[in-house]
C-alpha positions as CSV (number, residue, x, y, z in Angstrom):
1,D,0.0,0.0,0.0
2,T,1.4,3.4,-1.0
3,A,0.6,7.1,-1.6
4,P,-1.9,7.7,1.2
5,R,-4.0,10.8,0.7
6,I,-6.5,12.1,3.3
7,A,-9.5,14.1,2.2
8,A,-10.9,17.1,4.0
9,D,-13.7,14.9,5.4
10,G,-11.2,12.4,6.8
11,R,-11.5,9.7,4.1
12,L,-8.3,7.9,3.2
13,A,-7.4,7.0,-0.4
14,F,-4.4,5.0,-1.2
15,L,-2.8,2.8,-3.9
16,R,-2.5,-1.0,-3.6
17,N,-0.1,-2.8,-5.8
18,R,-1.5,-6.1,-7.1
19,A,1.6,-6.9,-9.1
20,N,4.6,-5.0,-10.4
21,G,3.2,-2.0,-12.3
22,I,-0.5,-2.7,-11.6
23,E,-2.1,-0.5,-9.0
24,D,-5.7,0.1,-7.9
25,N,-7.2,2.9,-5.9
26,W,-8.7,1.9,-2.5
27,L,-10.7,4.0,-0.1
28,A,-11.1,3.8,3.7
29,A,-13.7,5.6,5.7
30,S,-10.9,7.1,7.7
31,W,-7.2,6.6,8.6
32,D,-8.3,5.1,11.9
33,A,-7.4,1.4,12.3
34,A,-10.9,0.8,13.8
35,A,-12.6,2.0,10.6
36,P,-14.4,-0.5,8.4
37,A,-12.3,-2.4,5.8
38,P,-11.3,-0.3,2.8
39,R,-13.0,-0.9,-0.6
40,R,-11.4,-1.0,-4.0
41,L,-12.4,1.9,-6.3
42,T,-10.6,0.8,-9.6
43,E,-9.9,-2.5,-11.2
44,G,-7.8,-3.0,-14.3
45,N,-4.4,-3.1,-15.9
46,S,-3.3,0.3,-14.7
47,V,-0.2,2.0,-13.6
48,I,-1.1,4.9,-11.3
49,S,1.7,7.3,-10.7
50,A,-0.1,10.1,-8.8
51,L,-3.0,10.4,-6.5
52,S,-4.5,13.6,-5.0
53,W,-7.9,14.8,-3.7
54,I,-9.7,17.6,-5.6
55,G,-12.6,18.5,-3.4
56,D,-14.6,15.2,-3.1
57,Q,-13.0,13.6,-6.1
58,L,-9.7,11.8,-6.7
59,L,-7.2,13.0,-9.3
60,M,-4.8,10.4,-10.6
61,S,-2.3,10.0,-13.4
62,R,-3.1,6.6,-14.9
63,S,-1.8,4.5,-17.8
64,R,-4.4,1.9,-18.9
65,D,-3.5,-1.3,-20.7
66,G,0.0,-0.2,-21.5
67,G,-1.0,3.2,-22.9
68,L,0.3,6.6,-22.2
69,P,-0.4,8.3,-18.8
70,Q,-3.3,10.7,-18.7
71,L,-5.0,12.6,-15.9
72,W,-8.3,11.2,-14.6
73,L,-10.9,12.2,-12.1
74,L,-12.5,9.5,-10.1
75,N,-15.7,9.9,-8.1
76,P,-15.2,7.6,-5.1
77,D,-18.9,7.4,-4.4
78,S,-20.1,6.3,-7.9
79,G,-16.9,4.9,-9.3
80,A,-17.2,7.1,-12.4
81,L,-14.0,7.9,-14.2
82,Q,-13.5,10.9,-16.4
83,V,-10.3,11.6,-18.4
84,L,-9.2,15.2,-18.4
85,P,-8.9,16.7,-21.9
86,A,-5.5,17.4,-23.5
87,T,-3.4,15.7,-20.9
88,A,-1.9,12.8,-22.8
89,E,1.4,11.8,-21.2
90,A,0.6,13.8,-18.1
91,S,1.9,12.5,-14.8
92,H,2.9,13.4,-11.3
93,A,-0.2,15.5,-10.7
94,S,-1.1,17.4,-7.5
95,A,-3.9,19.8,-6.7
96,D,-4.1,22.6,-4.1
97,A,-6.2,22.1,-0.9
98,Q,-9.1,24.1,-2.3
99,G,-9.2,22.1,-5.6
100,Q,-8.8,25.2,-7.6
101,R,-5.3,24.7,-9.1
102,L,-3.6,21.7,-10.7
103,V,0.1,21.1,-11.3
104,F,1.3,18.3,-13.5
105,S,4.2,17.1,-15.7
106,L,3.5,17.0,-19.4
107,R,5.9,15.0,-21.5
108,H,6.1,15.1,-25.3
109,R,8.2,12.5,-27.0
110,Q,8.4,10.7,-30.3
111,V,9.8,7.2,-30.3
112,D,10.2,6.0,-33.8
113,L,12.3,3.4,-35.7
114,W,15.2,4.8,-37.7
115,L,17.6,3.2,-40.2
116,A,21.3,4.0,-39.7
117,P,24.0,2.8,-42.1
118,L,26.7,0.8,-40.3
119,A,29.4,2.4,-42.3
120,G,28.3,5.9,-41.2
121,G,26.1,8.5,-42.7
122,A,22.7,10.1,-41.9
123,E,20.0,8.2,-40.2
124,T,16.6,8.2,-41.9
125,P,13.1,7.5,-40.3
126,L,11.9,4.0,-41.2
127,L,8.3,4.1,-39.9
128,G,6.1,7.0,-39.0
129,S,3.7,6.8,-36.1
130,T,1.8,9.2,-33.8
131,R,2.7,7.0,-30.8
132,R,5.7,4.9,-29.7
133,D,7.5,2.2,-31.9
134,W,10.2,0.2,-30.2
135,A,12.1,-3.1,-29.9
136,P,12.7,-3.7,-33.6
137,A,13.9,-7.2,-34.8
138,V,15.0,-7.9,-38.4
139,S,14.2,-11.4,-39.7
140,P,17.2,-13.7,-40.4
141,D,16.8,-13.2,-44.2
142,G,16.8,-9.4,-43.7
143,Q,13.5,-9.0,-45.6
144,R,11.1,-8.5,-42.7
145,L,10.9,-6.3,-39.6
146,A,9.0,-7.0,-36.4
147,W,8.5,-4.4,-33.6
148,L,6.3,-3.3,-30.8
149,S,4.0,-0.2,-31.1
150,D,1.2,1.4,-29.0
151,R,-0.2,3.2,-32.0
152,R,-3.6,1.6,-31.3
153,R,-3.8,2.3,-27.6
154,C,-1.8,-0.6,-26.2
155,A,1.4,-2.5,-27.0
156,E,1.0,-4.9,-29.9
157,L,3.3,-6.7,-32.3
158,W,3.7,-5.2,-35.8
159,L,5.2,-6.5,-39.0
160,A,6.4,-4.9,-42.2
161,S,8.7,-5.4,-45.1
162,R,12.3,-4.2,-44.6
163,D,11.6,-0.9,-46.2
164,G,8.6,-0.2,-43.9
165,S,5.9,-1.0,-46.4
166,Q,3.1,-3.6,-46.0
167,T,2.7,-2.8,-42.3
168,R,0.3,-5.0,-40.4
169,Q,-0.7,-5.8,-36.8
170,P,-0.9,-9.6,-36.4
171,T,-1.7,-9.6,-32.6
172,H,-4.6,-8.3,-30.5
173,L,-3.2,-8.7,-27.0
174,D,-5.4,-6.0,-25.6
175,G,-3.0,-4.7,-22.9
176,A,-1.3,-8.0,-22.0
177,Y,2.4,-7.5,-21.0
178,T,4.4,-7.8,-24.2
179,Q,8.1,-8.5,-24.7
180,A,10.4,-7.6,-27.6
181,P,9.9,-9.9,-30.6
182,V,12.4,-12.6,-31.4
183,W,12.9,-14.4,-34.7
184,P,14.1,-18.0,-34.7
185,P,17.1,-18.8,-36.9
186,D,14.9,-20.3,-39.7
187,G,12.8,-17.0,-39.9
188,G,9.7,-19.0,-39.0
189,A,7.2,-18.2,-36.2
190,L,7.9,-15.1,-34.0
191,W,7.9,-14.9,-30.3
192,P,5.5,-13.5,-29.1
193,P,3.3,-15.5,-31.5
194,A,2.0,-13.4,-34.4
């Protein structure tokens, strides 16, 4: 249990880690040990990196299903979640005691795949994406490329020809933890399976 936050009315919100990188919001009636058992407010494949009260709602920076962190408001009574607009890749949020001002980190980055000649020279972009592309693996025959991308909300395996054409997404893992692709020596089936 981490990140305890006490509301003006004495309720205690905190994060409970179910596994490495998966947290849920929990709420206790008060910080008193004699209070009723806390109840879970969120459930899912989320990484929560910030928690703060704004009036009677909870503010959190949350990455769902392997996606980018965004700022969310959580109504602890109804369980309703609302994403705050224009806060993609926002994290480490905090609100003032009156709930009138909000401070957060906003990160902009572009993670793409580039091609660089081994003999030297200029690098050139290989694939364009509005999100992150990483962990490239070239097939043993040098004709195909596999990589991971979250261009469709969560990390999935992608395939293309060596020049970046004929791009396709063979997996639909829907937020499951995904590792870098690996080609076997014969260039057959990839791991993770495509």
